[in-house]
PyMOL commands that place a pseudoatom at each C-alpha (Angstrom):
pseudoatom trace, name=CA, resn=MET, resi=1, chain=A, elem=C, hetatm=0, pos=[17.645, 42.475, -29.270]
pseudoatom trace, name=CA, resn=ALA, resi=2, chain=A, elem=C, hetatm=0, pos=[18.368, 41.609, -32.859]
pseudoatom trace, name=CA, resn=GLU, resi=3, chain=A, elem=C, hetatm=0, pos=[20.620, 44.025, -34.569]
pseudoatom trace, name=CA, resn=MET, resi=4, chain=A, elem=C, hetatm=0, pos=[21.717, 44.396, -38.137]
pseudoatom trace, name=CA, resn=ASP, resi=5, chain=A, elem=C, hetatm=0, pos=[25.329, 44.988, -38.986]
pseudoatom trace, name=CA, resn=THR, resi=6, chain=A, elem=C, hetatm=0, pos=[25.336, 47.084, -42.230]
pseudoatom trace, name=CA, resn=SER, resi=7, chain=A, elem=C, hetatm=0, pos=[28.971, 48.051, -42.281]
pseudoatom trace, name=CA, resn=SER, resi=8, chain=A, elem=C, hetatm=0, pos=[30.805, 47.086, -45.395]
pseudoatom trace, name=CA, resn=SER, resi=9, chain=A, elem=C, hetatm=0, pos=[33.844, 48.245, -47.271]
pseudoatom trace, name=CA, resn=GLY, resi=10, chain=A, elem=C, hetatm=0, pos=[31.730, 49.519, -50.202]
pseudoatom trace, name=CA, resn=GLY, resi=11, chain=A, elem=C, hetatm=0, pos=[34.763, 50.568, -52.163]
pseudoatom trace, name=CA, resn=LYS, resi=12, chain=A, elem=C, hetatm=0, pos=[35.120, 50.317, -55.903]
pseudoatom trace, name=CA, resn=GLY, resi=13, chain=A, elem=C, hetatm=0, pos=[37.109, 47.400, -57.179]
pseudoatom trace, name=CA, resn=LYS, resi=14, chain=A, elem=C, hetatm=0, pos=[38.809, 46.551, -60.427]
pseudoatom trace, name=CA, resn=HIS, resi=15, chain=A, elem=C, hetatm=0, pos=[35.689, 46.102, -62.390]
pseudoatom trace, name=CA, resn=GLY, resi=16, chain=A, elem=C, hetatm=0, pos=[34.290, 49.426, -61.594]
pseudoatom trace, name=CA, resn=GLY, resi=17, chain=A, elem=C, hetatm=0, pos=[30.868, 48.001, -60.796]
pseudoatom trace, name=CA, resn=THR, resi=18, chain=A, elem=C, hetatm=0, pos=[28.941, 48.248, -57.572]
pseudoatom trace, name=CA, resn=LYS, resi=19, chain=A, elem=C, hetatm=0, pos=[29.081, 45.409, -55.139]
pseudoatom trace, name=CA, resn=SER, resi=20, chain=A, elem=C, hetatm=0, pos=[26.102, 44.368, -53.081]
pseudoatom trace, name=CA, resn=LYS, resi=21, chain=A, elem=C, hetatm=0, pos=[26.463, 45.144, -49.448]
pseudoatom trace, name=CA, resn=LYS, resi=22, chain=A, elem=C, hetatm=0, pos=[26.960, 42.125, -47.152]
pseudoatom trace, name=CA, resn=GLN, resi=23, chain=A, elem=C, hetatm=0, pos=[24.663, 42.073, -44.179]
pseudoatom trace, name=CA, resn=SER, resi=24, chain=A, elem=C, hetatm=0, pos=[25.317, 39.959, -41.082]
pseudoatom trace, name=CA, resn=THR, resi=25, chain=A, elem=C, hetatm=0, pos=[22.612, 39.315, -38.493]
pseudoatom trace, name=CA, resn=ARG, resi=26, chain=A, elem=C, hetatm=0, pos=[23.347, 38.664, -34.804]
pseudoatom trace, name=CA, resn=VAL, resi=27, chain=A, elem=C, hetatm=0, pos=[20.585, 37.574, -32.440]
pseudoatom trace, name=CA, resn=ASP, resi=28, chain=A, elem=C, hetatm=0, pos=[20.953, 38.617, -28.802]
pseudoatom trace, name=CA, resn=MET, resi=29, chain=A, elem=C, hetatm=0, pos=[19.861, 35.596, -26.636]
pseudoatom trace, name=CA, resn=THR, resi=30, chain=A, elem=C, hetatm=0, pos=[19.980, 37.413, -23.261]
pseudoatom trace, name=CA, resn=PRO, resi=31, chain=A, elem=C, hetatm=0, pos=[16.198, 38.181, -23.060]
pseudoatom trace, name=CA, resn=MET, resi=32, chain=A, elem=C, hetatm=0, pos=[15.371, 34.536, -23.913]
pseudoatom trace, name=CA, resn=VAL, resi=33, chain=A, elem=C, hetatm=0, pos=[17.628, 33.257, -21.150]
pseudoatom trace, name=CA, resn=ASP, resi=34, chain=A, elem=C, hetatm=0, pos=[16.017, 35.712, -18.702]
pseudoatom trace, name=CA, resn=LEU, resi=35, chain=A, elem=C, hetatm=0, pos=[12.569, 34.456, -19.767]
pseudoatom trace, name=CA, resn=GLY, resi=36, chain=A, elem=C, hetatm=0, pos=[13.632, 30.858, -19.304]
pseudoatom trace, name=CA, resn=PHE, resi=37, chain=A, elem=C, hetatm=0, pos=[14.867, 31.473, -15.770]
pseudoatom trace, name=CA, resn=LEU, resi=38, chain=A, elem=C, hetatm=0, pos=[11.662, 33.385, -14.907]
pseudoatom trace, name=CA, resn=LEU, resi=39, chain=A, elem=C, hetatm=0, pos=[9.562, 30.468, -16.150]
pseudoatom trace, name=CA, resn=ILE, resi=40, chain=A, elem=C, hetatm=0, pos=[11.598, 27.910, -14.240]
pseudoatom trace, name=CA, resn=THR, resi=41, chain=A, elem=C, hetatm=0, pos=[11.368, 30.031, -11.073]
pseudoatom trace, name=CA, resn=PHE, resi=42, chain=A, elem=C, hetatm=0, pos=[7.656, 30.470, -11.484]
pseudoatom trace, name=CA, resn=PHE, resi=43, chain=A, elem=C, hetatm=0, pos=[6.968, 26.769, -11.883]
pseudoatom trace, name=CA, resn=MET, resi=44, chain=A, elem=C, hetatm=0, pos=[9.244, 25.812, -8.989]
pseudoatom trace, name=CA, resn=LEU, resi=45, chain=A, elem=C, hetatm=0, pos=[7.479, 28.212, -6.640]
pseudoatom trace, name=CA, resn=THR, resi=46, chain=A, elem=C, hetatm=0, pos=[3.893, 27.350, -7.702]
pseudoatom trace, name=CA, resn=THR, resi=47, chain=A, elem=C, hetatm=0, pos=[4.233, 23.538, -7.793]
pseudoatom trace, name=CA, resn=THR, resi=48, chain=A, elem=C, hetatm=0, pos=[3.027, 21.531, -4.807]
pseudoatom trace, name=CA, resn=MET, resi=49, chain=A, elem=C, hetatm=0, pos=[5.206, 18.680, -3.719]
pseudoatom trace, name=CA, resn=ALA, resi=50, chain=A, elem=C, hetatm=0, pos=[3.616, 15.255, -3.484]
pseudoatom trace, name=CA, resn=LYS, resi=51, chain=A, elem=C, hetatm=0, pos=[3.268, 14.006, 0.062]
pseudoatom trace, name=CA, resn=PRO, resi=52, chain=A, elem=C, hetatm=0, pos=[4.150, 10.372, 0.747]
pseudoatom trace, name=CA, resn=LYS, resi=53, chain=A, elem=C, hetatm=0, pos=[1.092, 8.228, 1.119]
pseudoatom trace, name=CA, resn=THR, resi=54, chain=A, elem=C, hetatm=0, pos=[1.011, 6.267, 4.319]
pseudoatom trace, name=CA, resn=MET, resi=55, chain=A, elem=C, hetatm=0, pos=[-1.534, 4.206, 6.152]
pseudoatom trace, name=CA, resn=ASP, resi=56, chain=A, elem=C, hetatm=0, pos=[-2.743, 5.556, 9.509]
pseudoatom trace, name=CA, resn=LEU, resi=57, chain=A, elem=C, hetatm=0, pos=[-2.587, 2.989, 12.293]
pseudoatom trace, name=CA, resn=ILE, resi=58, chain=A, elem=C, hetatm=0, pos=[-4.434, 3.671, 15.502]
pseudoatom trace, name=CA, resn=MET, resi=59, chain=A, elem=C, hetatm=0, pos=[-2.604, 1.933, 18.305]
pseudoatom trace, name=CA, resn=PRO, resi=60, chain=A, elem=C, hetatm=0, pos=[-4.450, 0.940, 21.442]
pseudoatom trace, name=CA, resn=LYS, resi=61, chain=A, elem=C, hetatm=0, pos=[-3.110, 2.162, 24.751]
pseudoatom trace, name=CA, resn=ASP, resi=62, chain=A, elem=C, hetatm=0, pos=[-1.188, -0.318, 26.874]
pseudoatom trace, name=CA, resn=THR, resi=63, chain=A, elem=C, hetatm=0, pos=[-3.083, -1.247, 29.978]
pseudoatom trace, name=CA, resn=GLU, resi=64, chain=A, elem=C, hetatm=0, pos=[-2.814, -3.971, 32.608]
pseudoatom trace, name=CA, resn=LYS, resi=65, chain=A, elem=C, hetatm=0, pos=[-6.359, -3.603, 33.846]
pseudoatom trace, name=CA, resn=VAL, resi=66, chain=A, elem=C, hetatm=0, pos=[-8.594, -6.330, 32.532]
pseudoatom trace, name=CA, resn=GLU, resi=67, chain=A, elem=C, hetatm=0, pos=[-11.749, -4.176, 32.487]
pseudoatom trace, name=CA, resn=GLU, resi=68, chain=A, elem=C, hetatm=0, pos=[-10.068, -1.562, 30.207]
pseudoatom trace, name=CA, resn=GLN, resi=69, chain=A, elem=C, hetatm=0, pos=[-8.949, -4.124, 27.630]
pseudoatom trace, name=CA, resn=ASN, resi=70, chain=A, elem=C, hetatm=0, pos=[-11.062, -4.615, 24.536]
pseudoatom trace, name=CA, resn=LYS, resi=71, chain=A, elem=C, hetatm=0, pos=[-13.133, -7.801, 24.545]
pseudoatom trace, name=CA, resn=VAL, resi=72, chain=A, elem=C, hetatm=0, pos=[-13.617, -9.728, 21.337]
pseudoatom trace, name=CA, resn=LYS, resi=73, chain=A, elem=C, hetatm=0, pos=[-16.503, -12.115, 20.866]
pseudoatom trace, name=CA, resn=GLU, resi=74, chain=A, elem=C, hetatm=0, pos=[-15.677, -15.566, 19.543]
pseudoatom trace, name=CA, resn=SER, resi=75, chain=A, elem=C, hetatm=0, pos=[-18.474, -15.267, 16.913]
pseudoatom trace, name=CA, resn=THR, resi=76, chain=A, elem=C, hetatm=0, pos=[-17.118, -12.053, 15.436]
pseudoatom trace, name=CA, resn=ALA, resi=77, chain=A, elem=C, hetatm=0, pos=[-13.442, -12.990, 15.297]
pseudoatom trace, name=CA, resn=LEU, resi=78, chain=A, elem=C, hetatm=0, pos=[-11.351, -14.266, 12.454]
pseudoatom trace, name=CA, resn=THR, resi=79, chain=A, elem=C, hetatm=0, pos=[-7.727, -15.192, 13.035]
pseudoatom trace, name=CA, resn=ILE, resi=80, chain=A, elem=C, hetatm=0, pos=[-5.326, -15.036, 10.070]
pseudoatom trace, name=CA, resn=LEU, resi=81, chain=A, elem=C, hetatm=0, pos=[-1.839, -16.581, 10.260]
pseudoatom trace, name=CA, resn=LEU, resi=82, chain=A, elem=C, hetatm=0, pos=[0.884, -15.739, 7.761]
pseudoatom trace, name=CA, resn=GLY, resi=83, chain=A, elem=C, hetatm=0, pos=[3.251, -18.592, 6.958]
pseudoatom trace, name=CA, resn=LYS, resi=84, chain=A, elem=C, hetatm=0, pos=[6.199, -19.196, 4.673]
pseudoatom trace, name=CA, resn=LYS, resi=85, chain=A, elem=C, hetatm=0, pos=[6.026, -19.299, 0.848]
pseudoatom trace, name=CA, resn=ASN, resi=86, chain=A, elem=C, hetatm=0, pos=[3.099, -16.892, 0.726]
pseudoatom trace, name=CA, resn=GLN, resi=87, chain=A, elem=C, hetatm=0, pos=[0.760, -19.276, 2.569]
pseudoatom trace, name=CA, resn=VAL, resi=88, chain=A, elem=C, hetatm=0, pos=[-2.084, -17.875, 4.620]
pseudoatom trace, name=CA, resn=TYR, resi=89, chain=A, elem=C, hetatm=0, pos=[-3.832, -19.928, 7.254]
pseudoatom trace, name=CA, resn=TYR, resi=90, chain=A, elem=C, hetatm=0, pos=[-7.006, -18.971, 9.155]
pseudoatom trace, name=CA, resn=TYR, resi=91, chain=A, elem=C, hetatm=0, pos=[-9.594, -20.133, 11.604]
pseudoatom trace, name=CA, resn=GLU, resi=92, chain=A, elem=C, hetatm=0, pos=[-12.799, -18.553, 12.825]
pseudoatom trace, name=CA, resn=GLY, resi=93, chain=A, elem=C, hetatm=0, pos=[-12.807, -17.396, 16.425]
pseudoatom trace, name=CA, resn=LEU, resi=94, chain=A, elem=C, hetatm=0, pos=[-9.995, -16.967, 18.872]
pseudoatom trace, name=CA, resn=ALA, resi=95, chain=A, elem=C, hetatm=0, pos=[-9.221, -20.652, 19.495]
pseudoatom trace, name=CA, resn=GLN, resi=96, chain=A, elem=C, hetatm=0, pos=[-9.394, -20.239, 23.245]
pseudoatom trace, name=CA, resn=ASP, resi=97, chain=A, elem=C, hetatm=0, pos=[-11.238, -23.540, 23.528]
pseudoatom trace, name=CA, resn=PRO, resi=98, chain=A, elem=C, hetatm=0, pos=[-8.623, -26.398, 23.469]
pseudoatom trace, name=CA, resn=ASN, resi=99, chain=A, elem=C, hetatm=0, pos=[-11.190, -28.763, 21.863]
pseudoatom trace, name=CA, resn=ALA, resi=100, chain=A, elem=C, hetatm=0, pos=[-11.902, -26.344, 19.024]
pseudoatom trace, name=CA, resn=SER, resi=101, chain=A, elem=C, hetatm=0, pos=[-9.207, -27.843, 16.834]
pseudoatom trace, name=CA, resn=ALA, resi=102, chain=A, elem=C, hetatm=0, pos=[-10.746, -31.289, 17.062]
pseudoatom trace, name=CA, resn=SER, resi=103, chain=A, elem=C, hetatm=0, pos=[-12.867, -30.423, 13.987]
pseudoatom trace, name=CA, resn=PRO, resi=104, chain=A, elem=C, hetatm=0, pos=[-11.110, -31.197, 10.678]
pseudoatom trace, name=CA, resn=ASP, resi=105, chain=A, elem=C, hetatm=0, pos=[-12.492, -28.006, 9.134]
pseudoatom trace, name=CA, resn=PHE, resi=106, chain=A, elem=C, hetatm=0, pos=[-11.276, -25.760, 11.921]
pseudoatom trace, name=CA, resn=PHE, resi=107, chain=A, elem=C, hetatm=0, pos=[-7.814, -24.827, 10.572]
pseudoatom trace, name=CA, resn=LYS, resi=108, chain=A, elem=C, hetatm=0, pos=[-7.770, -23.949, 6.855]
pseudoatom trace, name=CA, resn=ALA, resi=109, chain=A, elem=C, hetatm=0, pos=[-5.102, -22.838, 4.360]
pseudoatom trace, name=CA, resn=THR, resi=110, chain=A, elem=C, hetatm=0, pos=[-5.345, -20.376, 1.460]
pseudoatom trace, name=CA, resn=THR, resi=111, chain=A, elem=C, hetatm=0, pos=[-3.227, -17.861, -0.456]
pseudoatom trace, name=CA, resn=PHE, resi=112, chain=A, elem=C, hetatm=0, pos=[-3.397, -14.302, -1.660]
pseudoatom trace, name=CA, resn=ALA, resi=113, chain=A, elem=C, hetatm=0, pos=[-4.982, -15.394, -4.954]
pseudoatom trace, name=CA, resn=ASN, resi=114, chain=A, elem=C, hetatm=0, pos=[-7.743, -13.275, -6.463]
pseudoatom trace, name=CA, resn=LYS, resi=115, chain=A, elem=C, hetatm=0, pos=[-10.193, -16.186, -6.598]
pseudoatom trace, name=CA, resn=ASP, resi=116, chain=A, elem=C, hetatm=0, pos=[-10.789, -18.350, -3.489]
pseudoatom trace, name=CA, resn=GLY, resi=117, chain=A, elem=C, hetatm=0, pos=[-8.079, -16.478, -1.626]
pseudoatom trace, name=CA, resn=ILE, resi=118, chain=A, elem=C, hetatm=0, pos=[-8.000, -14.734, 1.676]
pseudoatom trace, name=CA, resn=ARG, resi=119, chain=A, elem=C, hetatm=0, pos=[-10.080, -11.842, 0.397]
pseudoatom trace, name=CA, resn=ASP, resi=120, chain=A, elem=C, hetatm=0, pos=[-13.081, -14.138, -0.217]
pseudoatom trace, name=CA, resn=VAL, resi=121, chain=A, elem=C, hetatm=0, pos=[-12.683, -15.488, 3.376]
pseudoatom trace, name=CA, resn=ILE, resi=122, chain=A, elem=C, hetatm=0, pos=[-12.634, -11.961, 4.805]
pseudoatom trace, name=CA, resn=ILE, resi=123, chain=A, elem=C, hetatm=0, pos=[-15.704, -10.940, 2.729]
pseudoatom trace, name=CA, resn=LYS, resi=124, chain=A, elem=C, hetatm=0, pos=[-17.627, -14.034, 3.819]
pseudoatom trace, name=CA, resn=LYS, resi=125, chain=A, elem=C, hetatm=0, pos=[-16.874, -13.442, 7.484]
pseudoatom trace, name=CA, resn=ARG, resi=126, chain=A, elem=C, hetatm=0, pos=[-17.650, -9.725, 7.249]
pseudoatom trace, name=CA, resn=ASP, resi=127, chain=A, elem=C, hetatm=0, pos=[-21.050, -10.504, 5.643]
pseudoatom trace, name=CA, resn=GLU, resi=128, chain=A, elem=C, hetatm=0, pos=[-21.762, -13.242, 8.179]
pseudoatom trace, name=CA, resn=VAL, resi=129, chain=A, elem=C, hetatm=0, pos=[-21.163, -10.848, 11.068]
pseudoatom trace, name=CA, resn=ALA, resi=130, chain=A, elem=C, hetatm=0, pos=[-23.291, -8.207, 9.399]
pseudoatom trace, name=CA, resn=ARG, resi=131, chain=A, elem=C, hetatm=0, pos=[-26.194, -10.663, 9.181]
pseudoatom trace, name=CA, resn=LEU, resi=132, chain=A, elem=C, hetatm=0, pos=[-25.694, -11.570, 12.802]
pseudoatom trace, name=CA, resn=ARG, resi=133, chain=A, elem=C, hetatm=0, pos=[-25.679, -7.905, 13.720]
pseudoatom trace, name=CA, resn=ASN, resi=134, chain=A, elem=C, hetatm=0, pos=[-28.911, -7.257, 11.875]
pseudoatom trace, name=CA, resn=ALA, resi=135, chain=A, elem=C, hetatm=0, pos=[-30.609, -10.265, 13.533]
pseudoatom trace, name=CA, resn=LYS, resi=136, chain=A, elem=C, hetatm=0, pos=[-29.613, -9.171, 17.035]
pseudoatom trace, name=CA, resn=GLY, resi=137, chain=A, elem=C, hetatm=0, pos=[-29.865, -5.439, 16.468]
pseudoatom trace, name=CA, resn=GLN, resi=138, chain=A, elem=C, hetatm=0, pos=[-26.585, -4.868, 18.173]
pseudoatom trace, name=CA, resn=PRO, resi=139, chain=A, elem=C, hetatm=0, pos=[-23.564, -3.011, 16.871]
pseudoatom trace, name=CA, resn=GLU, resi=140, chain=A, elem=C, hetatm=0, pos=[-21.131, -5.791, 16.116]
pseudoatom trace, name=CA, resn=ASP, resi=141, chain=A, elem=C, hetatm=0, pos=[-18.213, -5.659, 13.635]
pseudoatom trace, name=CA, resn=VAL, resi=142, chain=A, elem=C, hetatm=0, pos=[-15.886, -8.396, 12.459]
pseudoatom trace, name=CA, resn=VAL, resi=143, chain=A, elem=C, hetatm=0, pos=[-12.613, -8.353, 14.310]
pseudoatom trace, name=CA, resn=ILE, resi=144, chain=A, elem=C, hetatm=0, pos=[-9.530, -9.842, 12.591]
pseudoatom trace, name=CA, resn=MET, resi=145, chain=A, elem=C, hetatm=0, pos=[-6.456, -11.046, 14.433]
pseudoatom trace, name=CA, resn=ILE, resi=146, chain=A, elem=C, hetatm=0, pos=[-3.298, -11.082, 12.270]
pseudoatom trace, name=CA, resn=LYS, resi=147, chain=A, elem=C, hetatm=0, pos=[-0.477, -13.321, 13.423]
pseudoatom trace, name=CA, resn=ALA, resi=148, chain=A, elem=C, hetatm=0, pos=[2.808, -13.638, 11.480]
pseudoatom trace, name=CA, resn=ASP, resi=149, chain=A, elem=C, hetatm=0, pos=[5.020, -16.693, 11.736]
pseudoatom trace, name=CA, resn=ASP, resi=150, chain=A, elem=C, hetatm=0, pos=[8.798, -16.326, 12.008]
pseudoatom trace, name=CA, resn=GLN, resi=151, chain=A, elem=C, hetatm=0, pos=[9.164, -17.506, 8.406]
pseudoatom trace, name=CA, resn=ALA, resi=152, chain=A, elem=C, hetatm=0, pos=[6.587, -15.146, 6.916]
pseudoatom trace, name=CA, resn=VAL, resi=153, chain=A, elem=C, hetatm=0, pos=[7.890, -12.306, 4.709]
pseudoatom trace, name=CA, resn=TYR, resi=154, chain=A, elem=C, hetatm=0, pos=[7.204, -8.632, 5.245]
pseudoatom trace, name=CA, resn=GLN, resi=155, chain=A, elem=C, hetatm=0, pos=[5.466, -8.367, 1.832]
pseudoatom trace, name=CA, resn=ASN, resi=156, chain=A, elem=C, hetatm=0, pos=[2.777, -10.746, 3.073]
pseudoatom trace, name=CA, resn=PHE, resi=157, chain=A, elem=C, hetatm=0, pos=[2.158, -8.584, 6.125]
pseudoatom trace, name=CA, resn=VAL, resi=158, chain=A, elem=C, hetatm=0, pos=[1.771, -5.562, 3.875]
pseudoatom trace, name=CA, resn=ASP, resi=159, chain=A, elem=C, hetatm=0, pos=[-0.566, -7.500, 1.622]
pseudoatom trace, name=CA, resn=ILE, resi=160, chain=A, elem=C, hetatm=0, pos=[-2.815, -8.473, 4.494]
pseudoatom trace, name=CA, resn=LEU, resi=161, chain=A, elem=C, hetatm=0, pos=[-2.996, -4.862, 5.693]
pseudoatom trace, name=CA, resn=ASP, resi=162, chain=A, elem=C, hetatm=0, pos=[-3.970, -3.867, 2.132]
pseudoatom trace, name=CA, resn=GLU, resi=163, chain=A, elem=C, hetatm=0, pos=[-6.746, -6.489, 2.357]
pseudoatom trace, name=CA, resn=MET, resi=164, chain=A, elem=C, hetatm=0, pos=[-8.045, -4.800, 5.540]
pseudoatom trace, name=CA, resn=ALA, resi=165, chain=A, elem=C, hetatm=0, pos=[-8.158, -1.475, 3.706]
pseudoatom trace, name=CA, resn=ILE, resi=166, chain=A, elem=C, hetatm=0, pos=[-9.691, -2.884, 0.551]
pseudoatom trace, name=CA, resn=ASN, resi=167, chain=A, elem=C, hetatm=0, pos=[-12.456, -4.739, 2.471]
pseudoatom trace, name=CA, resn=ARG, resi=168, chain=A, elem=C, hetatm=0, pos=[-13.133, -1.811, 4.851]
pseudoatom trace, name=CA, resn=ILE, resi=169, chain=A, elem=C, hetatm=0, pos=[-12.340, -3.823, 7.951]
pseudoatom trace, name=CA, resn=GLN, resi=170, chain=A, elem=C, hetatm=0, pos=[-12.506, -1.325, 10.800]
pseudoatom trace, name=CA, resn=LYS, resi=171, chain=A, elem=C, hetatm=0, pos=[-11.247, -3.483, 13.616]
pseudoatom trace, name=CA, resn=TYR, resi=172, chain=A, elem=C, hetatm=0, pos=[-8.095, -5.583, 13.288]
pseudoatom trace, name=CA, resn=ALA, resi=173, chain=A, elem=C, hetatm=0, pos=[-5.091, -6.229, 15.370]
pseudoatom trace, name=CA, resn=THR, resi=174, chain=A, elem=C, hetatm=0, pos=[-1.622, -7.674, 14.984]
pseudoatom trace, name=CA, resn=VAL, resi=175, chain=A, elem=C, hetatm=0, pos=[-1.034, -10.240, 17.739]
pseudoatom trace, name=CA, resn=ASP, resi=176, chain=A, elem=C, hetatm=0, pos=[1.958, -12.407, 18.691]
pseudoatom trace, name=CA, resn=ILE, resi=177, chain=A, elem=C, hetatm=0, pos=[1.642, -15.948, 17.333]
pseudoatom trace, name=CA, resn=THR, resi=178, chain=A, elem=C, hetatm=0, pos=[1.146, -18.634, 19.938]
pseudoatom trace, name=CA, resn=ASP, resi=179, chain=A, elem=C, hetatm=0, pos=[2.910, -21.985, 20.197]
pseudoatom trace, name=CA, resn=GLN, resi=180, chain=A, elem=C, hetatm=0, pos=[-0.402, -23.703, 19.391]
pseudoatom trace, name=CA, resn=ASP, resi=181, chain=A, elem=C, hetatm=0, pos=[-0.714, -21.689, 16.206]
pseudoatom trace, name=CA, resn=LYS, resi=182, chain=A, elem=C, hetatm=0, pos=[2.833, -22.670, 15.184]
pseudoatom trace, name=CA, resn=GLN, resi=183, chain=A, elem=C, hetatm=0, pos=[2.024, -26.368, 15.758]
pseudoatom trace, name=CA, resn=TRP, resi=184, chain=A, elem=C, hetatm=0, pos=[-1.135, -26.048, 13.533]
pseudoatom trace, name=CA, resn=ILE, resi=185, chain=A, elem=C, hetatm=0, pos=[0.980, -24.368, 10.805]
pseudoatom trace, name=CA, resn=ALA, resi=186, chain=A, elem=C, hetatm=0, pos=[3.646, -27.012, 11.017]
pseudoatom trace, name=CA, resn=SER, resi=187, chain=A, elem=C, hetatm=0, pos=[1.189, -29.921, 10.889]
pseudoatom trace, name=CA, resn=THR, resi=188, chain=A, elem=C, hetatm=0, pos=[-0.702, -28.314, 7.959]
pseudoatom trace, name=CA, resn=GLU, resi=189, chain=A, elem=C, hetatm=0, pos=[2.549, -27.708, 6.019]
pseudoatom trace, name=CA, resn=THR, resi=190, chain=A, elem=C, hetatm=0, pos=[3.656, -31.307, 6.667]
pseudoatom trace, name=CA, resn=ALA, resi=191, chain=A, elem=C, hetatm=0, pos=[0.305, -32.688, 5.465]
pseudoatom trace, name=CA, resn=ASN, resi=192, chain=A, elem=C, hetatm=0, pos=[0.431, -30.449, 2.298]
pseudoatom trace, name=CA, resn=GLY, resi=193, chain=A, elem=C, hetatm=0, pos=[4.143, -31.203, 1.594]
pseudoatom trace, name=CA, resn=ILE, resi=194, chain=A, elem=C, hetatm=0, pos=[5.320, -27.539, 2.027]
pseudoatom trace, name=CA, resn=LYS, resi=195, chain=A, elem=C, hetatm=0, pos=[8.960, -27.449, 3.048]
for i in range(1, 195): cmd.bond("trace and resi %d" % i, "trace and resi %d" % (i + 1))
show_as sticks, trace
zoom trace
């Protein structure tokens, strides 16, 4: 509460005239502090805390039975290999045929660039499988196998998972890299002068 202090000496001095009374004001800040704490308490109790955003991964169950394992068709598969220095390599299919690599266009290299990067490759394969699905009338989706080399960085793995989410790829798997894949990466890096 604000209060006015009106006490003064009010006596007559030498000059015999009347003096004006001095008034001092004092503002009581207690109610304002109470109001501040009430507002802080109100906003603390009514605010919702932001939850961390995470990507949901559905992990397949481990099984030794061949009939329970998921089968991937060669025509719907795209294998992506993550190499060093932000390099991305890919080939269509699963490369189970040893003669598949005889073609010079089999194993290709790209980057995470916005134009002519891995996103364009994924979109092209997704659309190709969609056309194949419409022609056959069967429910087929593109399946992407992601393999990371020992020299690949974690950021590239996160980037490729982001590409799966951006391009709405429903089926993808992280698979251990094979010795054959490592040889293809090494020969491609040697041919392109990547050290």
